[in-house]
N, C-alpha and C positions, 0 to 999 in steps of 0.2 A: 897522474897528474890532469892530464886533458879531461880525462873522463870527471873529476872532481871540479875542475872549472866549466864544464859543460853543466853540470847538475846544478852549481852555483848559479850559473847564469839561468838555467831553466827555473829554479826556486824563485829568482827574482822577477822574472817575467810573469809567471803564474801569480806570485804575491800581487803585482800591480794588476793584474785581470781581478783578482778577488776585489782587490778595493775599487777598482773601476765598476765591475757589476753588482757590488753591492750597494753602491752610490747611486745607483739609478733612479732608483725611487726616491731618494732625495731630492735628485736635479728637477723634478715635478715641484717640489717642494720650496726649492730657493731659485728661481728663476734668474736672480740678480747675480747669482753666483754662475751659474751656466753661462751668461752674458759675458762674465767677466772672464770666463776661461777661453770662452769662442774669440774674445777681443785680443787675449794674450796671445792665444795660439795663432791669429791673423798676422799681429805684429811681429812675433817671431819669426814667420815664414817673410814677411817684408824685408826682416833685417838680414834675413838669411840669403835672400836673391838680390841686394841690394849692391850695385856696383860700386860701392864706396864703403868706409867703414865708420861712418860716425864720428869724425875726430879721435879714431881710436877707442870708442865705448862701444861698439859693436859685439865684441866676445863677452864681455863682461852684462852688456844687457842681456843678452843672449841667454847666458848663465839664470841672471837674477829672474828672465821671464821663465824658463824651466823650472825654477823654485817656487817662483807664485803660481804657477800652476799645479805644481805637486803639493804644495800648501793647500790649495782650495780644495783640489781633489781628498787630500786626507779630512780637511773639514766636514765634508760632505758625507765621509766614510764615517765618521766620529759622530754626526748625527743621526745616521741610519744606525749604529750601532746603539746609541742611547735610545733611540726612539723604539726598538725592539724590546726593550727591557720592561 
């Protein structure tokens, strides 16, 4: 079981790496998306380090920020895939 979980985790990490690498060329073509990802990462770091919980919204805001970053990376990966056709 431990070996299965390790393999699963490795597969997810490698898949994420492939999406990140494949989207590198698209980043130059879509600078606004890159800036949005950077701004979201900055906001997430700020929320993580904040000494308060933003009225109980911090956890959900961090989750939504993670989802937004993921979706923007998927969008860049999709463009890369389509542009290679």
